[in-house]
N, C-alpha and C positions, 0 to 999 in steps of 0.2 A: 443482595447478591453483589459480590465485588466484581471489578472490571476484568478479572482474569477468568471468570467462569461463565461468561455470556456465550450465546450460541456460536457454532462453528461458522467460519467464513463471514462473520459480521465485523466489519472494521470497527464499529462502535463497540464491539465486544472485547476489545483488547485493553488490558490495563496499561498504565503509564510505563511500567517496567518492560512489559511485553512490547510496546511500541518502540521504546528505546532500543531494545535488543534487535528488533526487527530492522530498524534503520541501520544498525551496525552490520547486519548480514547483508542488506542491500548494498551498502557502501563498499564493503570489502569483498563480497562474493562468496568466498569459501573461508570459513573460520572455525576455530575450535572454541569450546566454552571458555577457555582461559583467555583467548584473544577478545571475545565479547566482554568478559569481566574487565580486562584492562581497558578496553575502549569506552566503557560506560563511565569510568573515572569516578566511582564512588564505592565505598567499602561494602562489598557483597561477598557472601560465602560462595564457594565453588558450587555447593549443592543448590543454592538459590538460582544461580545462572542456568545450571543444567535443568532444573525444574522449569524455568522460564522457557528455555529452548524446546524441551519436550512438549510443553503446552502449545507453543507455536507450531510444532510439528503436528500435534493432534488436531489443531485447528486448520492445518493445510497451508500455513504460511511459509514453512521451512521444510526442508528434507535433509536427511543426513546419509552419509556413507562412512564405512569404517576403513580407515587407511592407517597402516602402521600402529594398530591398536588404539587409535584416537578417532573420535567421532568428529567428522568435518561437516558442518552445517552449510547449506547453500539456500538461496531463495527458491521456493517452490512456485511463487507468484511474483510477477513483476509489480513494482511500485505503481505503475500506471493502471494495471488491472485492479489492484486493491483500491486506488484512488477513484477510479471510475465507479466501482460498486458503492464506495462511500458517498460519492456525489449523487448517485441514483437514490440512495437511501434518504439523503437530505431532501432531495426533490420530492420523494414520496411523502415524507414527514410534513414538509412545510409548504410545498408547491403543488399539492395534489398530483404528484407524478410528473409535472412539467419541468423537464430539464431546461427548456427555454426560459421559464419564469425564474428558475434558479440563476441562470446566466445573466438575464436582464437585472436581476437583484444585485448580482455581483458587480455589473457594470455601473448601475445607478448608485451603488454604495462606494464606488471608487475602490473596490477590492483589487481590481486589476489595473496595473499601470499601462502606459501607452505602448511600451515594448511587448508586454504580455498580450495586449490586444492585437498588435500587428502579428504576432506569432500565431495566435489562435485564428485570426483571419486567413493566414496563409494555409494553415491546416485545414480549415473549412473549404477553401478554394480547391485544394488538392483532392479532398473528399468528393466535392461536387464533380470535378473533372472525371474522377474515377467512376463515379456513379453514371455520368453521361456516357462514357466510353463503354462501360458494361452493358448499359441499356441498348446502345447502338449495336453491340456485337450480338445481341439476341436476336 
């Protein structure tokens, strides 16, 4: 089975070209198939790009609207949402579902630099403060 036909909403189920096209849509927001083709900066037929975008739409990653007889594609899911599900899947595969073990592994392997660690610590602190306030309000 090739990377373009794996299960719906499975970040690991995207082929390389699908991932590249999705990154273009995320970066630009609203794009035509021609814009995606130009941004990919490699020789691709129009029909190939349209097929990739259609598959991304079938998998729920992009949506389209018709404007001035052209399909405009936009993200249907945020990069963070897709990344979160991908991280959870990796945790399920390799860490028996423990996101903590995944993060510890990333820290121990020095995958994260000190700036990233500081940003993550700040995000965790905000989430903890929000959880405390929510609990106190109940």
